[in-house]
C-alpha positions in Angstrom: -22.7 -4.9 -24.5 -21.7 -7.9 -22.3 -22.8 -10.3 -20.6 -22.0 -8.7 -17.0 -22.5 -5.4 -18.2 -26.2 -5.8 -19.2 -26.9 -7.4 -15.7 -25.6 -4.4 -13.9 -27.6 -2.1 -16.4 -29.9 -4.0 -14.6 -29.5 -3.9 -11.2 -28.5 0.1 -12.2 -32.1 0.4 -13.9 -34.0 -1.4 -10.5 -31.6 1.7 -7.9 -33.5 4.1 -6.5 -31.4 6.9 -5.2 -33.8 7.9 -2.1 -33.7 4.3 -0.9 -29.2 3.8 -1.3 -29.5 7.3 0.4 -31.8 6.6 3.6 -29.3 3.4 4.1 -26.2 5.7 4.0 -28.2 7.7 6.3 -28.9 4.9 8.4 -24.5 3.6 8.5 -23.6 6.8 8.9 -26.7 7.2 11.7 -25.5 3.7 13.5 -21.4 4.3 13.3 -22.4 7.9 15.0 -25.1 5.7 17.6 -22.1 3.1 18.9 -19.3 5.6 19.6 -21.5 8.1 21.9 -24.6 6.0 22.6 -25.3 3.5 25.6 -29.6 4.3 25.6 -31.9 5.4 23.7 -30.6 3.9 20.3 -33.5 5.1 18.5 -34.2 8.4 20.4 -37.7 6.9 20.9 -37.5 9.4 24.3 -35.7 12.7 24.1 -31.9 12.7 24.5 -30.5 13.2 27.7 -26.7 13.0 29.2 -27.4 9.8 31.0 -27.8 8.1 27.3 -24.9 9.1 26.8 -21.0 7.4 27.4 -18.9 8.8 29.9 -15.9 7.9 27.9 -16.7 7.5 23.7 -14.2 6.0 21.8 -13.4 4.4 18.2 -13.3 6.0 14.9 -15.3 7.9 13.4 -13.4 9.9 10.4 -13.3 7.1 7.9 -16.7 5.7 8.7 -19.1 8.2 6.5 -17.0 7.4 2.7 -17.1 3.4 3.4 -21.0 3.9 4.4 -21.1 6.4 1.3 -19.7 3.2 -0.8 -21.3 0.4 0.9 -25.3 1.9 0.5 -24.3 2.0 -3.6 -22.8 -0.8 -3.8 -25.7 -2.3 -1.7 -27.7 -3.4 -4.8 -25.0 -5.3 -6.7 -24.0 -7.2 -3.2 -26.8 -9.5 -4.7 -25.6 -10.0 -8.2 -26.7 -13.8 -8.7 -24.5 -16.0 -9.3 -21.2 -14.1 -8.3 -18.9 -14.0 -5.6 -19.1 -10.2 -3.9 -16.3 -9.0 -1.8 -16.0 -6.4 0.2 -11.6 -5.6 1.7 -11.0 -2.7 3.3 -7.7 -1.5 3.4 -7.9 0.0 6.5 -9.8 -1.3 9.7 -10.8 2.1 11.2 -13.9 1.0 9.6 -15.3 -1.3 12.2 -18.8 0.6 12.9 -19.3 0.7 9.4 -18.7 -3.0 9.2 -21.4 -3.7 12.2 -23.4 -1.4 11.1 -24.2 -3.3 8.1 -23.6 -6.6 8.8 -26.7 -6.0 12.0 -28.8 -4.6 9.3 -28.0 -7.7 7.3 -29.0 -10.0 10.3 -25.6 -11.0 9.8 -25.1 -10.8 14.0 -28.3 -12.8 15.6 -26.1 -15.7 16.6 -25.2 -17.5 19.8 -26.9 -16.7 23.3 -25.4 -13.1 23.5 -26.7 -12.2 19.6 -27.4 -8.6 18.6 -31.2 -8.6 16.6 -32.7 -6.9 15.4 -34.7 -5.9 18.2 -34.5 -2.5 20.6 -32.9 -4.5 23.0 -30.1 -6.1 20.2 -29.3 -2.9 19.5 -28.6 -0.9 22.4 -26.7 -3.7 23.6 -24.6 -3.5 20.6 -23.7 0.3 21.1 -23.6 0.5 24.7 -20.9 -2.9 24.6 -19.1 -1.0 21.3 -15.8 -1.1 21.4 -15.3 -4.6 23.5 -18.4 -6.4 22.0 -16.8 -9.7 20.7 -16.5 -8.6 17.3 -13.8 -5.7 18.7 -13.9 -2.1 17.3 -11.7 -3.1 14.1 -13.0 -4.9 10.8 -11.3 -8.5 11.8 -12.8 -11.8 10.6 -14.9 -12.0 13.3 -17.5 -9.1 11.7 -19.8 -11.4 8.6 -19.7 -10.0 5.4 -16.2 -8.0 5.1 -12.9 -9.0 4.6 -9.7 -7.0 6.3 -6.5 -8.4 6.3 -3.9 -7.1 9.2 -3.8 -4.3 10.6 -0.9 -2.8 8.3 -1.6 -0.3 5.8 -0.8 -1.2 1.9 -2.0 -4.3 1.0 -5.6 -5.0 0.4 -5.8 -4.2 -3.4 -3.1 -6.2 -3.6 -4.9 -9.4 -1.7 -8.3 -8.7 -3.6 -6.0 -9.5 -6.7 -4.7 -12.8 -5.4 -8.9 -13.6 -4.4 -10.1 -12.8 -7.4 -6.9 -15.3 -9.4 -8.7 -18.3 -11.1 -12.5 -17.1 -9.4 -14.0 -15.6 -12.1 -17.6 -15.9 -10.7 -15.3 -13.2 -8.0 -16.0 -9.6 -7.9 -14.1 -8.0 -5.2 -14.6 -4.5 -4.0 -11.3 -2.9 -2.7 -11.8 0.3 -0.5 -8.7 1.9 -0.7 -8.3 5.0 1.8 -6.1 8.3 0.5 -3.6 8.0 3.2 -3.3 3.9 2.5 -2.3 5.6 -1.2 1.1 6.7 0.1 2.4 3.5 0.9 4.8 1.4 -1.2 2.7 -1.7 -1.3 -0.5 0.0 -2.9 1.6 1.9 -5.3 3.4 -1.1 -6.1 -0.4 -3.2 -6.7 -1.4 -0.2 -9.6 1.4 -1.5 -11.4 1.9 -4.8 -10.1 -1.7 -5.7 -11.8 0.2 -5.6 -15.3 1.9 -9.2 -14.3 -1.3 -10.2 -13.8 -1.8 -10.5 -17.9 -2.9 -13.6 -18.9 -2.5 -15.6 -15.8 -5.7 -17.8 -16.6 -9.1 -17.1 -16.3 -10.2 -14.5 -13.0 -12.3 -12.6 -11.3 -13.2 -8.8 -11.2 -11.3 -6.4 -9.2 -12.7 -2.4 -8.4 -10.6 -0.8 -6.5 -12.2 2.4 -4.7 -10.4 5.3 -3.4 -11.7 7.0 -0.7 -10.3 10.6 -1.7 -11.4 11.8 1.8 -8.6 14.5 2.0 -6.6 13.7 5.3 -4.7 11.2 7.3 -5.0 10.8 10.5 -2.8 13.5 11.1 -2.5 16.0 8.4 -4.0 16.0 5.1 -3.2 13.1 2.4 -0.2 14.0 -0.7 -3.4 12.5 -2.9 -5.3 15.2 -2.0 -2.6 18.2 -3.3 -2.4 15.9 -6.7 -5.8 17.4 -7.4 -8.7 15.2 -9.7 -6.6 16.2 -12.6 -3.4 15.0 -11.9 -5.1 11.2 -10.2 -6.5 11.0 -13.8 -3.0 11.0 -14.9 -1.2 9.1 -13.0 -3.8 5.6 -12.8 -4.8 6.7 -16.9 -1.1 6.7 -17.6 -0.5 3.2 -15.5 -3.6 1.8 -18.0 -6.7 2.4 -15.7 -9.8 4.6 -16.7 -10.7 6.5 -13.5 -14.7 7.9 -12.8 -15.1 10.3 -9.8 -17.8 11.1 -7.5 -18.1 14.0 -5.1 -20.4 13.4 -1.6 -23.7 13.6 -3.3 -25.2 10.0 -3.0 -27.0 10.4 -6.4 -23.6 11.1 -7.7 -22.3 7.4 -6.2 -24.7 5.7 -7.5 -24.2 6.7 -11.3 -20.7 6.0 -10.5 -20.7 3.3 -8.9 -22.7 2.0 -12.4 -20.1 2.3 -14.7 -17.7 2.1 -13.0 -19.0 -1.8 -12.5 -20.2 -1.8 -16.2 -17.0 -1.4 -17.4 -14.7 -3.6 -15.3 -12.8 -6.1 -17.1 -11.7 -9.6 -15.2 -8.3 -9.2 -14.3 -6.2 -11.2 -17.1 -6.8 -8.7 -19.4 -4.8 -5.9 -17.1 -5.3 -2.4 -15.2 -9.5 -1.7 -15.9 -11.8 0.4 -14.0 -10.9 2.3 -10.5 -13.7 4.6 -8.1 -12.5 7.8 -6.5 -14.9 8.8 -4.2 -14.4 12.3 -2.7 -16.8 12.4 0.7 -14.8 14.5 3.5 -12.9 12.1 6.5 -15.8 13.0 8.9 -18.3 14.4 6.7 -21.6 15.1 9.0 -19.8 16.2 11.6 -20.7 19.8 13.5 -18.7 22.4 11.5 -17.5 24.2 15.2 -18.1 23.1 19.0 -17.6 26.0 21.6 -16.0 28.1 19.0 -13.2 25.6 17.7 -13.4 24.1 14.3 -14.0 20.1 14.1 -14.6 19.6 10.5 -11.7 18.8 8.4 -9.2 18.4 11.3 -7.6 15.0 12.5 -9.7 15.9 15.4 -12.3 13.9 13.2 -10.2 10.6 13.1 -11.7 9.1 16.1 -14.0 10.2 17.8 -14.8 14.8 17.1 -17.0 15.0 20.4 -14.6 14.3 23.6 -16.9 13.9 26.2 -20.7 15.5 25.2 -21.9 13.6 28.6 -20.7 16.1 30.5 -19.6 19.1 28.6 -22.9 21.2 27.8 -21.7 22.4 24.9 -20.8 19.3 23.2 -23.7 17.5 24.1 -26.4 20.0 22.2 -23.9 19.3 19.2 -24.1 15.7 19.2 -28.2 16.2 20.0 -27.9 18.2 16.2 -25.4 15.7 14.8 -27.9 12.9 15.4 -31.7 14.0 14.7 -29.8 15.3 11.6 -29.9 12.0 10.2 -33.5 11.2 11.1 -33.9 8.4 13.0 -37.5 7.9 12.4 -37.1 7.1 8.8 -34.2 4.3 9.3 -35.5 1.6 12.6 -39.4 0.4 12.6 -41.5 0.9 15.8 -39.5 -2.6 16.8 -35.5 -0.8 16.4 -35.7 -2.9 13.5 -33.8 -1.6 10.5 -36.4 -0.1 7.7 -37.7 -1.4 4.8 -35.9 0.8 2.0 -32.9 0.3 5.1 -32.9 -3.7 5.4 -33.7 -4.1 1.3 -30.6 -1.9 0.3 -28.0 -3.0 2.6 -28.9 -6.8 2.7 -26.7 -9.1 0.3 -27.4 -12.4 -1.4 -27.1 -15.1 0.5 -23.5 -16.8 0.0 -23.4 -20.3 -0.2 -21.3 -21.9 2.6 -17.7 -22.2 1.1 -17.2 -25.5 -0.2 -14.8 -26.3 2.5 -10.7 -27.0 1.2 -10.3 -31.3 1.4 -7.5 -31.8 3.8 -5.8 -34.6 1.4 -5.0 -37.9 3.5 -1.0 -39.7 3.2 1.1 -36.4 3.7 3.3 -38.7 4.7 3.7 -41.3 1.7 3.2 -38.3 -0.2 5.9 -37.1 0.9 8.1 -39.3 0.7 7.1 -40.4 -3.1 8.3 -36.7 -3.5 11.8 -37.4 -1.6 11.8 -40.6 -3.7 11.3 -38.9 -7.1 14.0 -36.4 -6.9 16.8 -38.8 -5.3 20.0 -38.2 -6.7 19.1 -34.6 -8.3 20.1 -31.1 -7.6 18.2 -28.9 -5.6 16.9 -27.0 -9.1 15.6 -30.1 -11.0 14.2 -32.0 -7.4 12.5 -28.1 -7.4 11.0 -27.5 -9.9 9.9 -30.6 -10.3 8.1 -31.4 -7.1 6.6 -27.6 -8.0 5.1 -28.7 -11.1 3.7 -32.4 -9.1 1.9 -30.2 -7.1 0.6 -27.3 -9.9 -1.4 -30.7 -11.8 -2.3 -31.8 -8.2 -3.6 -28.7 -6.1 -3.3 -25.7 -8.7 -0.6 -24.6 -7.1 0.7 -20.8 -8.2 3.8 -20.1 -7.6 4.9 -16.1 -6.7 8.6 -14.9 -6.9 9.9 -11.6 -6.6 12.3 -12.3 -10.0 14.0 -14.5 -8.3 13.6 -17.9 -10.1 16.1 -18.6 -12.4 18.3 -17.4 -9.6 17.2 -20.2 -7.0 17.8 -22.2 -10.2 14.1 -23.3 -10.6 13.7 -23.9 -14.0 10.0 -22.7 -14.3 10.2 -20.5 -17.0 8.1 -23.2 -19.8 5.2 -21.9 -22.0 3.6 -24.6 -19.9 4.5 -22.7 -16.8 3.2 -19.3 -18.3 -0.5 -19.0 -16.3 0.4 -20.6 -12.5 4.1 -18.8 -12.3 3.8 -15.0 -11.8 7.4 -13.0 -11.4 7.2 -9.1 -10.4 10.4 -7.4 -8.2 8.6 -6.9 -5.6 8.4 -9.3 -2.1 5.0 -7.6 -0.6 3.2 -8.1 -3.8 4.2 -12.0 -4.1 3.0 -12.4 -0.3 -0.5 -10.2 -0.5 -1.1 -12.2 -4.2 -0.2 -15.7 -2.6 -2.2 -14.4 1.2 -5.5 -13.5 -1.0 -5.5 -16.4 -3.2 -5.2 -18.5 -0.1 -7.6 -16.9 2.1 -10.4 -18.2 -0.8 -9.1 -21.7 -0.7 -6.1 -22.2 -2.7 -2.6 -23.3 -2.6 0.2 -20.9 -2.9 3.3 -20.9 -2.1 6.4 -18.0 -2.3 9.6 -18.6 -3.8 12.6 -15.7 -3.1 15.9 -15.4 -1.5 16.1 -16.2 2.4 17.6 -12.5 2.7 15.1 -10.7 1.6 12.0 -12.3 3.0 11.8 -10.1 6.6 10.7 -7.4 3.9 7.5 -9.0 5.0 7.9 -10.3 8.3 5.3 -8.0 9.2 2.5 -9.2 6.9 3.2 -12.7 7.5 2.6 -11.4 11.5 -0.9 -9.9 10.4 -2.1 -13.1 8.8 -1.5 -15.1 11.2 -3.5 -12.6 13.4 -5.9 -12.6 10.9 -6.1 -16.7 10.7 -6.1 -16.8 14.2 -9.1 -14.6 14.5 -10.6 -16.7 11.4 -10.8 -19.7 13.3 -11.7 -17.9 16.2 -14.4 -17.4 14.2 -15.3 -21.2 12.6 -14.4 -20.3 9.5 -13.3 -23.7 8.1 -9.3 -23.8 7.5 -7.3 -22.7 4.6 -4.3 -23.0 2.9 -2.1 -21.2 4.4 1.2 -19.2 4.0 4.3 -21.0 2.9 7.7 -20.0 2.0 10.6 -21.6 0.0 13.4 -19.5 0.9 16.9 -20.4 -0.8 20.6 -18.7 -1.9 21.1 -18.8 1.8 23.5 -16.2 3.2 26.4 -18.7 3.9 27.0 -18.8 -0.5 26.0 -15.1 -1.1 27.9 -11.8 -0.7 27.2 -9.4 2.7 24.5 -7.6 1.1 22.6 -10.4 0.5 22.9 -12.2 4.0 20.1 -12.2 6.7 18.2 -15.4 8.1 15.6 -12.7 10.0 12.7 -14.8 8.8 13.8 -16.6 11.0 13.7 -14.6 14.3 10.4 -13.5 13.2 9.1 -17.1 12.6 9.4 -18.4 16.0 9.3 -15.1 17.4 4.8 -15.0 17.1 4.9 -18.3 19.1 2.1 -19.1 16.5 1.7 -22.8 17.7 0.6 -22.8 14.2 4.2 -21.8 12.5 7.0 -24.6 10.7 10.3 -24.0 10.4 11.2 -26.3 8.1 15.4 -26.8 7.0 15.5 -30.1 5.7 19.1 -31.9 5.2 19.2 -32.4 1.7 17.8 -32.1 -2.1 15.1 -35.2 -1.5 13.6 -33.3 2.3 13.5 -30.4 0.8 10.6 -32.0 -1.6 9.5 -33.6 1.0 8.9 -30.5 3.3 7.6 -28.6 0.2 4.7 -31.3 -0.9 4.1 -31.6 3.0 3.7 -27.7 3.5 1.6 -27.4 0.5 -0.8 -30.2 1.2 -1.2 -29.3 5.1 -4.1 -26.4 6.5 -4.6 -23.7 9.1 -0.4 -23.7 9.0 2.2 -21.4 7.9 5.6 -23.3 6.8 9.1 -21.7 6.2 11.1 -23.9 4.0 14.5 -23.4 3.8 17.1 -24.5 2.1 20.4 -23.9 -0.1 20.2 -24.4 -3.8 24.4 -25.6 -3.7 25.1 -29.2 -3.7 24.7 -30.9 -0.3 25.0 -34.4 0.4 22.1 -37.1 0.6 21.4 -39.1 4.1 19.4 -41.9 3.7 15.8 -41.6 3.9 15.2 -44.2 6.8 14.3 -41.7 8.9 12.3 -39.3 6.3 8.8 -40.3 8.0 10.1 -39.6 11.8 11.6 -35.9 10.5 7.7 -35.2 9.0 6.0 -36.5 11.0 7.5 -35.4 14.2 9.9 -32.8 13.5 13.4 -34.7 14.5 14.9 -38.2 13.8 17.5 -39.8 15.5 20.6 -40.5 12.6 21.7 -44.1 13.8 23.7 -43.7 10.5 26.1 -41.4 12.3 25.6 -42.7 15.8 22.7 -43.7 18.0 24.0 -44.4 21.6 21.2 -45.1 24.0 23.0 -43.3 27.2 25.0 -40.6 25.9 28.1 -37.9 26.8 27.0 -36.0 23.8 24.1 -35.5 22.0 25.1 -33.7 18.4 21.7 -31.6 16.5 22.1 -30.0 13.2 19.5 -27.6 12.0 19.6 -27.3 7.8 21.1 -28.7 5.4 24.9 -27.2 5.6 24.6 -27.5 9.1 24.1 -31.4 8.5 26.5 -31.9 6.3 29.8 -30.0 8.6 27.8 -32.0 12.2 28.2 -35.0 10.5 32.1 -35.0 9.2 32.4 -33.8 13.1 30.4 -37.0 14.3 32.9 -39.3 11.9 35.8 -38.3 13.4 35.1 -38.1 16.4 33.9 -41.5 16.4 37.1 -42.5 14.7 39.4 -40.7 17.5 37.5 -42.0 19.9 36.1 -45.4 19.8 34.7 -45.4 23.4 32.6 -41.6 22.9 29.2 -42.0 23.4 27.3 -39.5 20.7 24.1 -39.5 20.0 23.3 -37.8 16.4 19.5 -35.5 15.8 18.3 -34.0 13.1 15.8 -31.5 13.4 14.0 -30.9 10.5 10.7 -28.9 11.9 12.9 -26.3 14.4 9.5 -25.1 16.4 9.4 -28.8 17.6 12.1 -28.2 20.2 9.4 -25.2 21.2 7.5 -26.2 24.9 3.9 -28.5 24.3 0.7 -26.7 24.5 2.7 -23.5 22.1 3.6 -25.2 19.4 1.8 -27.5 17.0 4.8 -29.8 16.2 6.7 -29.7 19.9 8.0 -33.1 20.9 5.9 -34.2 24.4 8.0 -33.8 27.7 8.6 -37.1 28.1 10.7 -38.0 25.0 12.4 -34.8 24.4 13.9 -35.4 27.8 15.2 -39.4 26.5 16.2 -37.5 23.0 18.0 -34.7 24.8 19.0 -35.8 28.4 19.0 -33.1 31.1 22.7 -34.0 32.1 24.3 -34.4 29.0 25.4 -31.7 26.8 24.3 -30.4 24.0 25.7 -28.9 21.3 24.4 -27.4 17.7 24.7 -26.9 14.8 22.0 -24.2 12.9 22.2 -22.0 9.6 20.5 -19.8 11.1 20.5 -17.7 14.0 21.2 -19.8 17.6 18.8 -16.8 19.5 15.8 -19.3 18.1 17.1 -22.3 18.9 17.9 -20.6 22.3 14.3 -19.0 23.0 13.0 -22.7 22.0 14.8 -24.5 24.4 14.2 -22.1 26.4 10.6 -22.3 26.7 11.2 -25.7 28.2 12.0 -24.4 31.1 14.8 -27.5 32.4 18.1 -26.7 33.1 20.1 -27.8 30.3 23.7 -27.6 29.0 23.3 -26.0 25.3 26.3 -25.4 22.6 24.6 -23.4 19.6 26.5 -22.2 16.6 24.8 -20.2 13.9 24.7 -17.6 12.2 26.8 -14.8 13.3 27.0 -11.0 10.5 30.2 -10.8 9.8 32.1 -7.4 10.1 33.4 -7.4 5.9 32.5 -9.7 2.6 34.0 -13.2 3.9 33.7 -16.6 1.6 31.7 -19.0 2.1 34.8 -20.9 3.9 35.3 -18.2 6.1 31.9 -17.9 6.8 31.7 -21.2 8.1 35.0 -20.1 10.4 33.5 -17.1 11.6 30.4 -18.7 12.8 31.6 -21.7 14.5 29.7 -23.7 12.3 33.3 -25.1 10.4 33.8 -29.2 11.0 36.8 -28.2 12.3 35.2 -25.4 14.4 32.5 -28.0 15.5 35.1 -30.4 16.4 37.0 -28.7 19.0 33.9 -27.5 20.7 33.1 -30.4 20.6 36.0 -32.4 22.3 35.6 -29.3 24.6 32.6 -30.5 26.2 33.3 -33.9 26.4 36.8 -33.5 27.5 35.2 -31.6 29.9 32.3 -34.0 30.9 35.1 -36.2 31.8 36.8 -34.6 34.3 34.1 -33.9 36.5 32.9 -37.2 36.0 29.6 -36.4 35.3 29.4 -40.0 33.9 
């Protein structure tokens, strides 16, 4: 027997079924109290309609299955030397997480803390669902991890949390409806891609087979236990099942944990717990069926304060949990309840160090790969970042296609490829959540598959900041194989639209002008904490620009390129965003200055698209005075971009001041076009941009603006 199995066996031997059962009843009772009670929470007095909320709200259905597992898991959350994390696939079990956190004393913080007292408990229940923690599971609730409102990625995110963390146990609660999502279905198989990728922790998936989705019967419920075991067994998992009885769940939990192997060994154990959705709810109320119907998803009793039949049902329902066993006379959790549900105090996580001298390191990265093509330069940069910071790279089977030579034996452990964008994002997200650095490298066209996951991760990030969590590395994408050199089915720059549209101040969209600048952008983004970074660069050869302005591009998000044109009083401002746009617009500037020696032109390259947005809305925003100097309000501006024009217009629009701005960017082609045809179709070809620039100069000359 392994040391791990011995440790689990020692805890299992000391677990008392009656103590776990009382803890489970306490969680169920507190969930019900949060939904329905405004006062008299422990029923120290006879319940009356005045104690009941006039408009109960929240989700009941998922809570009993979650509570059954939390109670059985409770003793193992005290494993010494092990960081035990609980990840919830769905967020609706907010009452469960709040109940467990209150029992553990984790909500007794701040001037309005919810302590172990009659008043603290009353305020917690009365304020639900409008407490400062919200009604859903988020980073605001201590002791529980949740990964956004989108169902599906929890299992893969749990995998990411366990990577390179051999002393971590991640228990993932997955609803049977969630098992219908593509991300969950892929994660069962995707675990095979993590075999042999280092020394990792353990992940225990717990399927809550409660039989119902929000609106009807789940597909999993129709499979039957034997078919489900065959399905997961064929993928390499040992399936352990338990019914609604606490004793069964306790035994199954011990067996599942004892046989759980670290993630690097591939699929291990799955625990399937069958507890009815809304377990404990009255069978009928006033002759209307309630149990095992979609009605249990939220509040099964709609108006118990005003409906006599519902009030009687609620009264009996609450009393069935025997609250006298659950609380002390002072409304604190009883000894047995606290013993089971109070996890070991984790040491405060070590803060991830934000490296200093990011500009110098990024410049060094650019100089190191000067003269190399994109593939060679970025390959070296990623290897350097792995050596320095333990960077992991996840890619949807596109590294070779993107000319990144990361297939050598020395790269085998830190590079993970699987043909699924959602898994790559989720693995990286989990890895970042616990303080590690990760980068997702893929095709620009297919990154939007994960747009919703990115949006959810940014919401989670904002809430983590609000909860006072230490900053961690954020999502970092390297997107290449751009539509400008690809087939019509592989052309979709929408991830930029999504990233800018989020209006999250910590989102940065880097569009470097050449391969060395792409290396610098990767280095800069990976080193930084608490931000999301998209790096968009062509894998095809592009002209290298002088690097005298690189520090300004990295620090300020833009730079005037004096080697092209820098008139202090311009009649036209040319702006490039992205490498291909810079190539074409530099040609235009050179032609204009030869053709019209007296033309007053300024050339600006935007390295971080978000710098164009408004101060106070974007962290990278150029300050208002500088912006007016760089982009005078009475001067026409011609922008060439590798993205669509909409996000550029949106960012200028945040500024409010009226400017004459012409943007040429990606426009979907009506039929397949070669790269030259695409440039002309979109107006980004040097010839097209030149015609537009001349018209702008001629128009303003005729108007006598200057």
